[in-house]
C-alpha positions as CSV (number, residue, x, y, z in Angstrom):
1,M,36.5,11.7,11.2
2,I,35.3,14.7,13.2
3,A,33.3,13.8,16.2
4,F,31.3,16.1,18.5
5,G,30.6,15.7,22.2
6,P,32.2,12.6,23.8
7,A,34.9,11.1,21.6
8,V,33.2,8.5,19.4
9,G,34.8,6.8,16.5
10,I,32.7,5.8,13.5
11,K,33.0,2.0,14.2
12,T,32.0,2.6,17.8
13,F,29.1,4.7,16.7
14,I,27.8,2.1,14.3
15,W,28.2,-0.6,17.0
16,Q,26.2,1.6,19.4
17,N,23.4,1.9,16.8
18,N,23.4,-1.9,16.2
19,T,23.2,-2.3,20.0
20,R,20.2,0.1,20.2
21,S,18.4,-1.7,17.4
22,A,19.0,-5.0,19.3
23,L,17.6,-3.5,22.5
24,L,14.6,-2.1,20.7
25,L,13.9,-5.6,19.4
26,A,14.3,-7.1,22.8
27,G,12.4,-4.5,24.8
28,F,9.4,-4.3,22.5
29,P,7.9,-7.7,23.6
30,V,8.1,-6.7,27.2
31,L,6.4,-3.4,26.6
32,L,3.8,-5.1,24.4
33,V,2.9,-7.6,27.2
34,M,2.7,-4.8,29.7
35,L,0.3,-2.8,27.6
36,V,-1.8,-5.9,26.7
37,F,-2.1,-6.6,30.5
38,A,-3.3,-3.0,31.0
39,V,-5.9,-3.5,28.3
40,H,-7.2,-6.6,30.1
41,V,-7.3,-4.9,33.5
42,L,-9.2,-1.9,32.0
43,A,-11.6,-4.4,30.3
44,L,-12.4,-5.9,33.7
45,G,-12.8,-2.5,35.3
46,S,-15.1,-1.1,32.5
47,G,-17.3,-4.2,32.3
48,L,-16.2,-5.3,28.9
49,V,-15.2,-8.6,30.5
50,G,-16.9,-10.3,33.4
51,S,-15.0,-10.2,36.6
52,T,-14.4,-12.9,39.2
53,G,-16.7,-11.2,41.7
54,G,-13.9,-11.7,44.2
55,T,-11.1,-9.5,45.5
56,L,-9.0,-7.0,43.6
57,G,-6.2,-9.6,43.6
58,D,-8.6,-12.2,42.0
59,D,-9.5,-9.8,39.2
60,L,-5.8,-9.0,38.6
61,A,-5.0,-12.7,38.5
62,L,-7.8,-13.1,36.0
63,A,-6.4,-10.2,33.8
64,G,-3.0,-11.9,34.0
65,R,-4.4,-15.3,32.8
66,N,-6.3,-13.4,30.0
67,T,-3.0,-11.7,29.1
68,V,-1.2,-15.0,28.8
69,A,-4.0,-16.5,26.7
70,S,-3.9,-13.5,24.3
71,I,-0.1,-13.3,24.0
72,P,0.0,-15.6,20.9
73,L,-2.5,-13.4,19.1
74,A,-0.6,-10.2,20.1
75,V,2.7,-11.8,18.8
76,V,1.1,-12.8,15.5
77,V,-0.5,-9.4,14.9
78,S,2.8,-7.7,15.9
79,L,4.8,-10.0,13.6
80,V,2.4,-9.3,10.7
81,W,2.7,-5.6,11.3
82,F,6.5,-5.8,11.5
83,V,6.8,-7.8,8.3
84,V,4.5,-5.4,6.5
85,A,6.3,-2.4,7.8
86,Y,9.7,-4.0,7.1
87,F,9.0,-4.5,3.4
88,G,6.6,-1.6,3.0
89,H,7.9,1.1,5.3
90,Q,9.2,3.2,2.4
91,A,5.8,3.2,0.7
92,M,4.2,4.2,4.0
93,I,6.7,7.1,4.5
94,D,6.2,8.2,0.8
95,T,2.4,8.2,1.4
96,I,2.8,10.4,4.5
97,T,5.2,12.9,3.1
98,G,4.2,12.8,-0.6
99,A,7.8,11.8,-1.6
100,K,8.3,10.7,-5.2
101,K,11.2,8.6,-6.5
102,V,13.3,10.3,-9.3
103,S,15.8,9.2,-11.8
104,R,18.9,10.8,-13.2
105,A,17.0,11.8,-16.3
106,V,14.5,13.8,-14.2
107,E,16.9,15.5,-11.7
108,P,20.4,15.1,-13.2
109,E,22.3,17.5,-11.0
110,L,20.8,16.3,-7.7
111,Y,21.3,12.6,-8.8
112,N,24.9,13.3,-9.8
113,L,25.7,14.9,-6.5
114,L,24.5,11.9,-4.5
115,E,26.1,9.4,-6.9
116,N,29.5,11.1,-6.6
117,L,29.4,11.0,-2.9
118,C,28.5,7.3,-2.9
119,I,31.4,6.6,-5.4
120,S,33.8,8.4,-3.1
121,R,32.8,6.0,-0.3
122,G,32.5,3.0,-2.5
123,I,28.9,2.2,-1.5
124,T,25.7,1.4,-3.4
125,M,23.8,4.6,-4.1
126,P,20.4,4.9,-2.2
127,S,17.4,5.7,-4.2
128,L,16.6,9.5,-4.5
129,R,13.2,11.0,-3.7
130,I,11.8,14.5,-3.8
131,I,8.9,16.1,-1.7
132,E,7.1,18.8,-3.6
133,S,7.0,21.2,-0.6
134,P,8.4,24.7,-0.1
135,A,9.8,23.6,3.3
136,L,13.6,23.1,3.6
137,N,14.2,19.6,4.9
138,A,15.7,16.1,4.0
139,Y,15.9,12.7,5.5
140,A,17.3,9.2,4.9
141,S,15.3,6.0,5.3
142,G,15.7,2.2,4.9
143,L,16.7,-0.9,6.8
144,R,19.2,-2.6,4.7
145,D,21.5,-2.3,1.6
146,G,19.4,-2.0,-1.6
147,Q,16.6,-0.5,0.4
148,Y,18.1,2.9,1.6
149,S,16.7,6.2,0.3
150,V,17.6,9.8,0.5
151,T,14.7,12.4,0.3
152,V,14.9,16.1,-0.1
153,T,12.2,18.8,-0.5
154,R,11.8,21.0,-3.5
155,G,12.2,24.0,-1.3
156,L,15.7,22.8,-0.3
157,M,16.7,22.3,-3.9
158,K,15.6,25.8,-4.9
159,T,17.0,27.6,-1.8
160,L,20.4,25.9,-1.3
161,D,23.4,26.4,-3.7
162,R,25.2,23.4,-5.1
163,D,27.8,23.1,-2.3
164,E,25.2,23.5,0.4
165,L,22.9,20.9,-1.2
166,E,25.9,18.5,-1.5
167,C,26.5,18.9,2.2
168,V,22.9,18.0,3.1
169,L,23.1,14.9,0.8
170,A,26.3,14.0,2.6
171,H,24.7,14.5,6.0
172,E,21.8,12.0,5.0
173,L,24.3,9.6,3.5
174,T,26.2,9.6,6.7
175,H,23.1,8.4,8.5
176,V,23.0,5.5,6.1
177,L,26.7,4.7,6.5
178,N,26.4,4.9,10.4
179,R,23.2,2.6,10.4
180,D,21.4,5.0,12.7
181,V,18.7,5.4,10.0
182,R,17.9,1.7,10.5
183,T,17.6,2.2,14.3
184,M,15.2,5.2,13.7
185,V,13.0,3.2,11.3
186,I,12.7,0.2,13.7
187,A,11.8,2.6,16.5
188,S,9.1,4.2,14.3
189,I,7.7,0.7,13.5
190,F,7.4,-0.3,17.1
191,A,6.0,3.1,18.1
192,G,3.2,2.6,15.7
193,I,2.2,-0.7,17.3
194,I,2.6,0.8,20.9
195,S,0.4,3.7,19.8
196,V,-2.4,1.4,18.6
197,V,-2.4,-0.6,21.9
198,A,-2.4,2.7,23.9
199,E,-5.4,3.8,21.9
200,L,-7.1,0.6,22.9
201,I,-6.4,1.4,26.6
202,F,-7.9,4.9,26.5
203,R,-10.9,3.6,24.6
204,A,-11.5,1.0,27.3
205,M,-11.4,3.6,29.9
206,F,-14.6,5.3,28.5
207,H,-16.5,2.2,27.4
208,T,-18.5,0.8,30.3
209,R,-21.3,-1.7,30.6
210,G,-23.0,-0.9,33.8
211,G,-24.0,-4.2,35.5
212,N,-21.1,-6.1,34.2
213,R,-18.6,-3.9,36.0
214,S,-16.5,-5.4,38.7
215,K,-17.0,-4.1,42.3
216,N,-13.2,-3.4,42.0
217,A,-13.9,-1.2,39.0
218,V,-12.3,2.0,40.2
219,P,-9.0,0.5,41.4
220,L,-8.8,-1.7,38.3
221,M,-9.3,1.4,36.1
222,L,-6.6,3.2,38.0
223,I,-4.2,0.3,37.9
224,G,-4.8,-0.3,34.2
225,L,-4.3,3.4,33.4
226,A,-1.1,3.5,35.5
227,I,0.4,0.5,33.7
228,G,-0.6,2.0,30.4
229,V,0.9,5.3,31.1
230,V,4.2,3.7,32.4
231,G,4.3,1.4,29.3
232,Y,3.7,4.2,26.9
233,G,6.2,6.4,28.8
234,L,8.9,3.7,28.6
235,A,8.2,3.4,24.8
236,F,8.6,7.2,24.6
237,L,11.9,7.1,26.6
238,I,13.3,4.4,24.4
239,R,12.6,6.5,21.4
240,M,14.2,9.6,23.0
241,S,17.2,7.6,24.0
242,L,18.2,7.4,20.4
243,S,21.0,9.8,21.0
244,R,20.8,13.3,19.5
245,T,24.6,12.8,18.9
246,R,23.6,11.2,15.6
247,E,23.0,14.7,14.2
248,Y,26.4,16.0,15.3
249,V,28.1,13.0,13.8
250,A,26.1,13.3,10.5
251,D,27.1,17.0,10.3
252,A,30.7,15.9,10.8
253,G,30.3,13.1,8.2
254,A,29.1,15.7,5.7
255,V,32.2,17.8,6.4
256,E,34.4,14.7,6.0
257,L,32.8,13.8,2.7
258,T,32.7,17.3,1.1
259,K,35.7,19.0,2.9
260,N,33.4,22.1,3.1
261,P,32.3,23.0,6.7
262,D,31.3,26.5,5.6
263,A,28.7,25.1,3.2
264,M,27.3,22.8,5.9
265,I,26.9,25.7,8.2
266,S,25.4,27.9,5.5
267,A,22.9,25.1,4.7
268,L,21.9,24.8,8.3
269,R,21.4,28.5,8.5
270,K,19.0,28.5,5.6
271,V,17.2,25.4,6.9
272,S,16.7,26.9,10.4
273,G,13.1,28.1,10.9
274,H,12.0,26.9,7.4
275,S,11.9,23.2,7.7
276,S,8.3,22.5,8.9
277,I,6.7,19.4,7.2
278,E,3.5,17.8,8.5
279,A,4.4,14.3,9.6
280,P,4.1,12.1,12.7
281,E,6.6,12.8,15.4
282,E,8.3,9.4,14.8
283,L,9.1,10.5,11.2
284,R,10.1,14.0,12.1
285,G,12.8,12.5,14.3
286,M,14.5,11.3,11.0
287,F,14.5,14.8,9.4
288,L,17.5,17.0,8.9
289,D,15.8,19.4,11.2
290,N,12.6,19.1,13.4
291,T,10.9,22.4,14.1
292,A,8.6,20.7,16.5
293,D,11.5,20.5,19.0
294,S,11.2,23.2,21.6
295,S,13.5,25.0,23.9
296,G,13.3,25.1,27.7
297,F,12.1,22.0,29.6
298,A,10.4,20.5,26.6
299,G,13.6,20.7,24.7
300,L,15.1,18.0,27.0
301,F,12.9,15.5,25.0
302,A,13.9,17.0,21.6
303,T,14.8,14.7,18.8
304,H,17.4,17.1,17.4
305,P,20.0,19.4,19.1
306,P,19.3,23.1,18.3
307,I,20.8,24.2,14.9
308,E,22.8,27.0,16.8
309,R,24.6,24.2,18.7
310,R,25.3,22.2,15.6
311,I,26.8,25.3,14.0
312,A,28.9,26.0,17.0
313,A,30.2,22.5,17.0
314,L,31.1,22.8,13.3
315,I,32.9,26.1,13.9
316,E,34.8,24.6,16.9
317,F,35.7,21.3,15.6
318,S,36.0,21.7,11.8
319,G,37.1,25.4,11.5
320,G,34.0,26.4,9.7
321,R,32.9,30.0,9.4
322,D,29.5,31.3,10.1
323,Y,28.5,34.2,7.8
324,V,25.5,36.5,8.1
325,P,22.4,34.5,9.0
326,Y,20.1,33.6,6.1
327,Q,17.2,36.1,5.7
328,A,13.9,35.0,4.1
329,G,10.3,35.1,4.8
330,P,9.0,32.1,6.9
331,T,8.2,29.0,5.0
332,T,4.5,28.0,5.4
333,S,4.0,24.5,6.6
334,V,1.8,22.7,4.2
335,P,0.4,19.2,4.2
336,T,2.1,17.0,1.7
337,T,-0.3,14.1,1.7
């Protein structure tokens, strides 16, 4: 197994992803309660809920009691959303991206490539999906065996040769083997709930009821906003803490499966600059390449390492060769919904 960056064995990497999944599950209730409290504080400040008429501390205490009273409802709503997302996340992703499940009869060459890779590792083959988009991209999804899926775009199939396409499939299959695809899906599910609560916070900021507003309205609004920003920021940091190392390891896994580092490098060259698909940020984090990632300061929060660094790692650690960069007109980003 070739590993990039810090020395990380495959079993250690899987253990780390399992740990991250557990931390996401444990941290989410804390973030949810924090944001629900922010909603109640803002509701008092904006006049949506009658205040105590007392001090700022009295109003904050009331918001705390209201939060405790609403926790059961918040937990029930979150559990319902999680159950729906757990069993229906693939349908949601397919709706967003326009992905369609295909069989061997429809796409025999692509199907056989993935099947052969799965046979070589002795694992159950994920379902195969295609997005009818000219963009060059792919991703894996799923939470458990029997539910995993590998999706590629039509543009990727038309542009890459057989060896390059096999490497991309191996890259996505490595995400499945390493279980980091499960971590990303869980993070996306939680991010959806956090986003809804954050939207409630910002709506509360601009909804006032005049006479019902607390005399502590301004500090309440500021405190509620501050808590909301901190909570949303923590959720963002949790998502970004899902190490970008996963892409280096998946590239290495593709080389291990195919024994063809040159084809992996060539595939990344062709994908670079031509991978844009309209999708939520949480989903783009699962892609083979995310063109929304930026350089400079913003790049510190990118979901993917730059392709140039991924290629450099493949050259250094696998002995791959980088040929003339792929030349083609830019692929236009098109909605796939």
